[in-house]
Residue frames as a rotation matrix with the C-alpha (Angstrom) as fourth column:
MET 1
0.305 0.452 0.838 -7.59
0.458 -0.841 0.287 216.91
0.835 0.297 -0.464 79.61
ALA 2
0.961 0.089 -0.262 -6.71
0.276 -0.348 0.896 217.51
-0.011 -0.933 -0.359 83.24
MET 3
0.236 -0.957 -0.167 -2.99
0.542 -0.013 0.840 217.52
-0.807 -0.289 0.516 82.45
GLN 4
0.615 0.142 -0.776 -3.45
-0.390 -0.800 -0.455 219.60
-0.686 0.582 -0.437 79.25
VAL 5
-0.415 -0.687 0.597 -1.89
0.239 0.551 0.800 217.05
-0.878 0.474 -0.064 76.91
ALA 6
0.570 0.584 -0.577 -2.20
-0.386 -0.430 -0.816 218.18
-0.725 0.688 -0.020 73.31
ALA 7
0.276 -0.422 0.864 -1.26
0.728 0.678 0.098 216.69
-0.627 0.602 0.494 69.96
THR 8
-0.434 -0.515 -0.739 0.71
-0.142 -0.771 0.621 218.55
-0.890 0.374 0.261 67.31
THR 9
-0.637 0.223 -0.738 -1.14
-0.761 -0.023 0.649 216.83
0.128 0.975 0.184 64.45
TRP 10
0.602 0.794 0.084 -3.73
-0.793 0.607 -0.050 214.18
-0.091 -0.037 0.995 63.64
GLY 11
-0.395 -0.798 -0.456 -2.28
-0.800 0.542 -0.256 210.75
0.452 0.263 -0.852 64.09
PRO 12
-0.217 0.269 -0.938 -2.53
0.112 0.962 0.250 207.31
0.970 -0.051 -0.239 65.62
SER 13
0.521 0.367 0.770 -3.80
-0.750 -0.233 0.619 206.48
0.407 -0.900 0.154 69.06
GLY 14
0.958 -0.172 -0.230 -2.37
0.257 0.872 0.417 204.15
0.129 -0.458 0.880 71.65
VAL 15
0.406 -0.882 -0.238 1.37
0.548 0.027 0.836 203.81
-0.731 -0.470 0.494 72.17
LEU 16
-0.283 -0.520 0.806 2.15
0.959 -0.181 0.220 205.18
0.032 0.835 0.549 68.70
GLY 17
0.574 0.599 0.559 0.15
0.561 -0.784 0.264 208.29
0.596 0.163 -0.786 69.54
ALA 18
0.631 -0.381 -0.676 2.73
0.595 -0.322 0.737 209.30
-0.498 -0.867 0.023 72.15
PHE 19
-0.360 -0.878 0.315 4.99
0.879 -0.205 0.431 210.62
-0.314 0.432 0.845 69.40
VAL 20
-0.375 0.273 0.886 2.54
0.535 -0.717 0.447 213.40
0.757 0.642 0.123 68.47
MET 21
0.688 0.649 -0.324 1.58
0.613 -0.280 0.739 214.45
0.389 -0.707 -0.591 72.02
THR 22
-0.244 -0.922 -0.302 4.15
0.969 -0.222 -0.105 217.22
0.030 -0.318 0.948 72.28
ALA 23
-0.371 0.127 0.920 2.10
0.357 -0.895 0.267 220.44
0.857 0.427 0.287 72.14
GLY 24
0.532 0.637 -0.558 1.07
0.744 -0.037 0.667 220.73
0.404 -0.770 -0.494 75.78
PRO 25
0.708 -0.210 0.675 1.97
-0.273 -0.962 -0.012 223.76
0.652 -0.176 -0.738 77.90
CYS 26
0.858 -0.377 0.350 4.07
-0.273 0.244 0.931 221.59
-0.436 -0.894 0.106 80.24
GLY 27
-0.149 -0.932 -0.330 6.62
-0.899 -0.012 0.438 220.74
-0.413 0.362 -0.836 77.57
ALA 28
0.122 0.186 -0.975 7.02
-0.822 0.569 0.005 217.83
0.556 0.801 0.223 75.21
LEU 29
-0.721 -0.496 -0.484 8.53
-0.192 0.814 -0.548 215.32
0.666 -0.303 -0.682 77.64
LYS 30
-0.857 0.453 0.248 5.88
-0.248 0.061 -0.967 215.85
-0.453 -0.890 0.060 80.32
SER 31
-0.005 0.896 -0.444 3.08
-0.961 -0.126 -0.245 215.73
-0.276 0.426 0.862 77.76
VAL 32
-0.096 -0.111 -0.989 4.30
-0.584 0.811 -0.034 212.38
0.806 0.575 -0.142 76.44
ALA 33
-0.937 -0.298 -0.184 4.71
-0.022 0.575 -0.818 211.04
0.350 -0.762 -0.545 80.00
PHE 34
-0.591 0.789 0.166 1.21
-0.545 -0.240 -0.804 212.20
-0.594 -0.566 0.572 81.00
TYR 35
0.125 0.622 -0.773 -0.25
-0.978 0.210 0.011 210.65
0.169 0.754 0.635 77.84
LEU 36
-0.371 -0.337 -0.865 1.44
-0.304 0.924 -0.230 207.30
0.877 0.178 -0.445 78.51
CYS 37
-0.990 0.070 0.121 0.30
-0.103 0.215 -0.971 207.34
-0.094 -0.974 -0.205 82.16
GLY 38
-0.234 0.966 -0.105 -3.28
-0.824 -0.255 -0.506 207.98
-0.516 -0.032 0.856 81.04
LEU 39
0.077 0.185 -0.980 -3.01
-0.812 0.581 0.046 205.18
0.578 0.792 0.195 78.50
LEU 40
-0.774 -0.429 -0.465 -1.73
-0.080 0.795 -0.601 202.78
0.628 -0.428 -0.650 81.16
ILE 41
-0.810 0.534 0.242 -4.53
-0.356 -0.119 -0.927 203.74
-0.467 -0.837 0.287 83.56
SER 42
0.055 0.894 -0.445 -7.18
-0.976 -0.046 -0.214 203.14
-0.212 0.446 0.869 80.89
VAL 43
-0.128 -0.163 -0.978 -5.75
-0.538 0.840 -0.070 199.73
0.833 0.517 -0.195 79.94
LEU 44
-0.953 -0.250 -0.170 -5.57
0.011 0.533 -0.846 198.63
0.302 -0.809 -0.505 83.58
ALA 45
-0.554 0.820 0.145 -9.10
-0.627 -0.297 -0.720 199.86
-0.547 -0.490 0.679 84.26
ALA 46
0.170 0.609 -0.775 -10.44
-0.948 0.316 0.040 197.90
0.269 0.727 0.631 81.28
TYR 47
-0.470 -0.432 -0.770 -8.59
-0.238 0.902 -0.360 194.77
0.850 0.014 -0.527 82.42
ILE 48
-0.990 0.099 0.105 -9.99
-0.088 0.157 -0.984 195.07
-0.114 -0.983 -0.146 85.95
ILE 49
-0.260 0.959 -0.111 -13.56
-0.852 -0.282 -0.441 195.76
-0.455 -0.020 0.890 84.79
ILE 50
0.144 0.279 -0.949 -13.53
-0.777 0.626 0.067 192.81
0.613 0.728 0.307 82.39
GLY 51
-0.748 -0.501 -0.435 -12.05
-0.132 0.755 -0.643 190.60
0.650 -0.423 -0.631 85.10
PHE 52
-0.863 0.464 0.201 -14.96
-0.236 -0.018 -0.972 191.38
-0.447 -0.886 0.125 87.42
THR 53
-0.051 0.951 -0.304 -17.73
-0.808 -0.218 -0.547 191.15
-0.587 0.218 0.780 84.83
LEU 54
0.150 0.066 -0.986 -16.71
-0.840 0.535 -0.092 188.26
0.522 0.842 0.136 82.57
SER 55
0.396 0.050 0.917 -17.24
-0.702 0.660 0.268 184.77
-0.591 -0.750 0.297 83.92
ASP 56
-0.701 -0.693 0.169 -15.51
-0.474 0.629 0.616 181.56
-0.533 0.352 -0.769 82.87
GLU 57
-0.242 0.709 0.662 -18.87
0.466 0.684 -0.562 180.09
-0.851 0.172 -0.496 81.90
SER 58
0.710 0.547 -0.444 -19.62
-0.074 -0.568 -0.819 182.86
-0.700 0.615 -0.363 79.40
VAL 59
-0.048 -0.812 -0.582 -16.20
-0.906 -0.209 0.367 182.40
-0.419 0.545 -0.726 77.78
GLN 60
-0.777 -0.261 0.572 -16.66
-0.121 0.955 0.270 178.65
-0.617 0.140 -0.774 77.41
ASN 61
0.084 0.916 0.393 -20.12
0.520 0.296 -0.801 179.10
-0.850 0.272 -0.452 75.84
ALA 62
0.357 0.067 -0.932 -18.88
-0.484 -0.840 -0.245 181.56
-0.799 0.539 -0.268 73.25
């Protein structure tokens, strides 16, 4: 939202969603780049949060 990325149509999310993120006011290429950067940040944040909160003991007991 901060970078004003907008989709041209309803479609998939994740990496495949980058192909429809071309309606932003910054142009198609920047919108796709901003979308992919946001996606990377969210994946890294999830990985870091899970790494700090999940213990080896809880994985072995599952």
